[in-house]
N, C-alpha and C positions, 0 to 999 in steps of 0.2 A: 504494499500500500504506500502510495505517495505521501510524504508528509506535508506536501503544499496545501491540501485541503484542512490541515490540522490547525488548532490554535498554536501560537508560539509564545513561550515566556520571553520575560525581557533578557534573558540569558541565551536565547536561542544561538546567537552568532558566535557566542564564546564557547558554546557546545560544539558548533562546527570547527572553530579555530583548534579546539583542543582534540579533535578527532573522534568526537562522540558518535556511537552507533544511533542513530534516531529510530525510534519506534512510536507507534501511536499508543497513548495511555490517557484514559478518561478525557478523550477529544483533543489532547495535546500531542505534539512532537516533543518526546522525552528522550534523553540518553540512556539506552540499555547499560551500555559500558564504553570505556574509552581503550586505548590501545593495549594497556596492560591485561585486560580480562578480568572477569568477574571475581575468580578465586584472589588474584592479587590484589585487586581494590579491597576485597573483604578484609584481607589480612592487613593491609595498611591502615585501615580503620581501627581495627584491634590493637595495632602497635605504634601507630603515629596519629596522624588527623586526616580525615577526608571531608570535602565539601560537597555537598548535594544541592541541587536546585529542586527546592519544594514550591515553587512560585504557583503552580498548577492548583494548590490546595486553596481553600477560600478563607479570607481573613474579613471578619465582620466586627464591627463595632455596635455595642448595644448600650443605649443611655436612656434613663428614665426621662419622660417628659418634665416631670417635676424637677429634675436635676439630682435627685437623690440617688446614690449608688445602691443603697439598700433597697429601694423600691425597684430598681432594675434587677436585682439579685432575686428578690422575691417574685418577680414577674417570670424570670426564667426559670426559677424552681417549679412554675407550672408545666414545664416541658421536659424536665430532667430529674433522675432520682438522686442526684448529688447535694450536698449542703453548699449552696453557693453564697447565702447571706454572710457565713463566717470566712470567707476567703480574705485574709488580710491584704491591705493595699502592698502592692509588689509581690503578690504571690500568685500561683495558678493551680488548677485542679483538673483531673481527667473525669469524664462524664460521658452519657450517652443521651440522644434523643429517642424516647421510647413511643411505641404505638400503644393502642388499647387492649392488645393482646400480651402486652409486655415485651413485644419484640423490639429489636434495635434498629432505629431509622439511619443512624449515624453514631460514630463515636467523635468526641471533640474535645479540645483543651479550652478552659476558661480562665482568663487572667482578670485580676482587677488592678487598674491603674488609675488612681484618683477617683474620679467620678464617672469613670467608663468601664464597661466590661469589655474585653478583647477576646473574640473567640476564634478558633483555628478548626475549620471542618474539612472533610475529605473532599477531593476534587469531584468525584462522580455525584456525590450527593449535596453539592454546594447550592444549586438552584433550587432544588426541593427544601433544603434546610432554610434557606434565606426566605422562601415564600413561606414556609411554616412560621417562622418568627415573625415576619410582616403582617400574617393573618392573626396570629394568636395573641402576640405582645403589643396590643394596641395602645398601651400606656407607655410604650417605649419607641425611640427611634432606632431603627435597625439600618445600619448603614453598611453595605459591601465595601471594602477597601479595595476597589479595583486597581489604583495606581499604585500598589505596592507588591513588591516581590518578596520572596521568603528563602532564606538560605539556611541550611543546617551544617553546622561545623561539628565534626563527631569525633571522637578518640582521645586517648590518653594526653596528647599534646594538643589538644583544641585550647585549653586554657592560653597557653604558652603563645599560641599562634594569634588568638584574638586580642590578647593583652597588650599586643606590639601596636595594635590600632586603638584599642580602648581599655586602658589600664585598669579601670574600675571594675570590670568583669571578674578580677581575681577575689574579690570580696563576695561574690554571688555563690549561694549554695542552690543544691538541687531544687527546681521548681520556683526559684526567684524570678521576678520579671522587673526589667529597668528600662526606662527611657535613657539611652545614651548615645553619644556622638562618635561615630566611626567613619574616620577619614573624611570629616565634614558633612557625612550624610546623618540625618535624624532617625534613629534607628529604635526600635523596641526589642529588646533581647532577653530571651528566657534560657534559664539554664536547664535544659531538657532535650529529649530526643527519642530516637526510634531505633536506637542500636544497642542499648544496654551500656554503652560506654557513656563517661563523662561528656559533655557537649552543650552546645548552644543552638538556638533557633533564632535567626536574626530577622526581623521584618524592617525591610529597607524601602525607601522610596524607588519606584520602578526606574527612573532615571539615573539613579545612584548605582543601582544593583551591579551592572557589569563592572563598574570600577572598583567597587568594594569587593566583588568576587575575585578580581585579578589581582588585587592587593594582597588577598589571603593566600591565592594561588602561587603567588611570587615567593612565598616563604618555603623553603627547602622541605619541610616535613609535611606540607600540606598538599594532596592531589584530588583531582576531582573524581568523584564516584557516582556511579550510575544506579538505575533502578534495580539491576541483577542483584549487586551486593546489597542495596538496601534491603531486599526481600530476605536474603539469606542471613543478614545481621539481626533483623527483627525477629526471624523464625528462631535463631538460637537465644535470643533475649525472651523469648516466650511471649512475644506481643501480636496482638490480634490484626489481621487485615481486613478491614471492611469488605464485605462481599464475598470474602473466603470463609473466614473463621467466625465471623459473626454478620447477622443480617436480620430482617425483619421477622425471620422464625425462630431467631434465638434470643432468650432472654438473657439479662446480665448475669442471672444466677446460674443458668445452665452454662453460661460462658466462663464461669470462675471469675467474673469482675465484682462480685459482691463487696470486696475491699473498697470499692468507690462509691458505695453507698453508705454515707455516714449515719451515726445513730439518730441525729434530730429527724432523720427522715423516715426511719423504721418505726415498727409497731411501738408505741408509747414514748415516740421522740417528740420533741417541741413542736415540728412541723412535719408530722407523720403524714406520709402518702401526699396526695395532692397532684401527682404526675401521671401521664398516660399509662395504664396498665398496672397501676399500683397495687391494686387488690390481688393481682396474680403475682407479681413481684415479691411484695411483702409476704404473700402466702407461702412462696417457695422459700424464703428466707426462714420461715417458721418450720416448715414442713419436708423441705428437701425437694429434689428433682428427680426426674426419671433417667436423665442423661447428664453429663458433665464433659466439659472441655479439657483434654488431657495432653500431655506430652507423650511421643511415642519414638521409641528407638527401634529401628527394624534391623535384623541380621543381614550381614552382606555389605556390598558397596553401593547397590542400586538404590536410589532414592524411591520412596513409595509416595507418590503425588496426590494433589487434591482430587477428591472423587473416588478414590478406592475404596471398596467395602471393607468393613472390618468384621471379623467372626470370631467366636470363642473357640472354634475348633477347626482343623486343617482341611476337614470334609466339606466346609463351607455349609454346614447344616443350620447353624444358630447365628443369625446376623445380630450384632450388637452395636453398629454405629457405622461411621465412615470418616476418612481422612479429609481434613479440609485445607491443609497446607502442607507440602512437603519438599524438601530439597536436600542437597549435600551440604552438611554444615563444615566449612573449612576450619574453623577453630575446633570443634569438637572431633573433626577428622573422621565422620562417619555420617550416614544419612540421618536427618532429624524431621520429625513431622508432628503436626498436631491435629487432633480430630475430636469427635465425640463419640464417647461409649456409655454404654448402660451403666448406671451408677455401681452396680454389682461389681463391674469391671474397672473402675476407676481408680482404685488404690495403686500407689506406686508398686512397681515390679509384678502387677498382674499381666500374666502372658495372654497375648491376642494373635490373631493372624489376619494380615492384610492381603487382598486378592491383588496379584500383580500379573497381568496377561494370562490368567487362568491358573496361576501357580499361587501356593499358599506361602507367604513370607512370614516367618515367626517374627514377634515384636513383643516389647515390653512396654508397659505404661511406665513414663518417666515424669519425675518432679519438674516442673517449670521454674526457673528458666533453665536451659541447657548450659548456658555461659553465666557465671555469676555477674549480677550487674556491678558497675564501678561508677557508680553517681557520686557526686561530692556532696555529702550531706551536710 
């Protein structure tokens, strides 16, 4: 497919300059990988620092018409199961938009900066998410930030690389958010990411994006990283990909994301429920679920891919779930996968069998993440 008909991020020409292999992703032309290849890019992020273009994602500003950030937070709580009210200024939280069945419409990050909530949503869902908020949050101004790009700088040397342009990032902890100047550009930076490594997500004006990205890439320890390594990194980190591991048919409890539902929104909490599907989700927190998202380690070297059925026996008599994401894990040096299994098989070390081209591949349920997180707490 030609990338001519696709949307371009503000870094499209930089990807071409760097030799990026461009592929269609969520309507955008995005780099799958560069000359070094996916495995080398993955390892570079785990050992040094990698720069990702994530400008295809949606950035949205939500402000209450009254000007009160608490009013904006209370309004957003009508759509998500997380506690938004208690997010401190300069902090962010992970949550999900849910539907009436308790399914996940999208997962997102919510930051508070002064009187504003700043949201980052997935590229494929952003039009629907923005429409949902504009329809439901009538007491708020919902403003898509279309003139901003988003960069992710990830890896153990990310702090050193970014601090050369913005020294204040050294004082930030995991999930902190700050407005900072980077090489003359007015940025909003969070200490977070999608790799399990320490790192930063940098919201930058579109006009400054290429310059800031080139300044970061000019540093000897920073390389450009494509979508291929982004996927294997997040999979080793046990992080969900929307549309694969979570979707409208999976609830946050089935997806093992209940850690993102604070006490205040649960049964007996100060602001119990009040979000779409609350009865179902809160009921599952109390009573359990029939299936759970788990990690899977398969025997051999061949990855078991998303969509592969899972069974309790090698004869394929008893179907117990399916794989939702799978790839070779370069850090683990073995195939890694995630999927849903019947709760009776969800305990770590439970033996299961994946069907791969008609053959039964033995696997065991594994605790997530496969690679320990290295966030700066």
